[in-house]
C-alpha positions, 0 to 999 in steps of 0.5 A, a space after each residue: 314082088 318077092 317075099 325075099 326082100 329088105 328095107 333100106 332107108 337113107 338121105 335123099 340126094 339130087 339124084 333121087 329127084 325123079 324118084 321123089 317126085 314120082 312118089 308125090 305124084 302118085 300118093 294122092 291126099 285122100 278127101 272129098 277132093 283128091 289132090 295130087 301135090 305135084 312138084 315139077 320140074 324139080 322136088 329139091 327146087 319146091 322145097 326151098 319155101 319150107 325152110 332154111 335147111 331140109 333133110 328128106 328120107 327115102 325108103 327103098 325096097 330091095 328084092 331079087 337084085 332089084 331096087 324100087 323107091 316106095 316111101 318118102 318123108 322130109 323135115 325142114 327147119 324154119 325161123 317162126 315166132 313162137 311166144 313172140 319170139 324168133 325161134 327154130 321150129 321143124 316142119 314135117 312134110 311130104 310123108 308118103 308110102 306106096 299103098 302096098 307098104 303102109 301096113 309094113 314097119 317102114 313108118 316106124 323105121 322112117 320115124 326112128 330115123 326122123 328121130 336120130 336127125 332130131 337128136 343129132 341136129 339138136 336144132 328145135 324142140 317142137 315140129 309142125 305139120 298138117 293132115 287133111 282132116 278126112 285123111 282118116 288113115 294118116 290120122 289113124 296111123 300117125 296119131 294114134 300113139 303107136 310105139 316109136 312115133 312121137 306125139 301128135 298134139 292136136 292144135 286145131 282146125 285149118 281152113 283153106 278157102 279156094 276163092 273163085 275168080 269170076 266177077 269184079 268185086 265192089 271195093 269197100 270205101 274205107 280211108 285207106 290206100 292200097 297198091 302194089 309194093 315198090 322197092 321204096 317199101 320193103 323195110 316198112 313192109 318187113 316191119 309190118 310183117 314182123 310186128 304182126 308176126 309176133 302177135 300170132 303163133 308160127 308166123 314166119 320170121 321175114 327178113 329184108 333178103 327173103 323179101 328180094 328173094 335172096 334166100 328163096 324162102 319166098 321162092 317165085 314171089 315178086 316185090 310187085 305182087 305184094 299188096 300193102 294197105 297205108 294209112 297216114 303215111 304208114 303200112 297197116 296191112 301186107 298180103 301177097 299174091 304168090 304163084 308157085 305154078 312154076 315148081 308146085 302144082 295141085 292137080 285134081 285127082 277125083 271127088 268123093 263123098 259130098 263133093 262127088 254129089 255137089 260137082 255136077 250142080 256146082 259146075 252147072 251153076 258155074 256155067 250159068 253164072 260164068 264163073 270157074 267150075 270145079 276142075 275135071 280129074 287130071 286138071 290143074 286147079 289154076 290158082 295161086 296163094 295168098 300169103 304174107 298176111 299181116 294186118 294191124 289189129 287184125 282189121 277185118 275191113 283192111 284185110 278184105 280190102 287187100 283181098 278185094 284189090 288182089 281178086 280184081 287185079 287177077 280177074 283178067 288173068 288166067 287164074 280160076 282161084 286164089 287160096 287163103 289158109 286160116 286157123 279156126 280161131 282167126 278173126 280174119 276169117 270173117 273176111 272171107 265171107 264176102 267171097 265165093 269159095 270152097 273150103 278144104 279142111 285140115 288139122 294142125 299138129 304140133 309133133 313133139 319127142 320126149 324133150 319138146 314136151 315141156 316146151 310144148 306146154 310153154 305155148 301161150 294162147 296166140 292164135 296160130 298162123 300157118 303160111 299156106 304157101 310153105 306147106 
């Protein structure tokens, strides 16, 4: 490219959809398992699950009368429980920049534009984001305290379990009834979600309209894919099978480090035991999310039973994995010990500008919950 160029940052529109999809597709999340998070058929359709309002910035490089889209980033607003109260929180996502421009001033310029949005909208005090633990470049560039960037406050490790679906599991005998939800359960489901959500930090606030998909916050989630656990005629636990493959796809690009060494042995073991191998490069993970995790008293047996019911029901379908995400301090991690899984680790960050520092310092010690299907 010519040295005679200039940068142009502006709000993206529907007309930029193809460019944004290309940027996301071709800028991989580097880790031991490198993944391309693709958004077909439309970026703007996929982002509805991240919040109720969205601002996406695109970065163009203009040179020799040609314009090329080279980067993007998005902020969404969502209602979450913070310290037990329903609060507007921002979520930073889709931060992508073509490799040849990562040493340029585009990152700083992009964050300056985010700050302008922050100051103009005045809707939130803090922002959530996640960074893959072994994405060292992003961790260094975004959390290193560079001038002009907001402060990234580390809020702990977040583990995504890719649970292999291969053989029916025996359901542990406990005194509860588990079944797929129906229209008569909606009010009680919402109550279960929100009473448990108040006990977690950053659990999404869900309304009846969200559950019946009037808001698109739970786009693709069907009512009968919500599983409930009932005891003494009361719903005491909820989990959902959330298939987003119609608008979001996870494509494996390659394996590095320890996973490159492990993959042949893992797949050999998989063949012998008749379970799903690790996908080859350019193949989809072929999975669904576990969402809406709300369990009274964080009862591990109830959570395990809900997961087992979903697991056993989906073996007959074409999925290879389901994905569950939990913070490192969440006791519900223990339920995953009885499932064969691959772990994918990220770090949660609370991002603050100057006017959010005091609010950040008020956060209590409730265990964080991040809705995996919404990031």
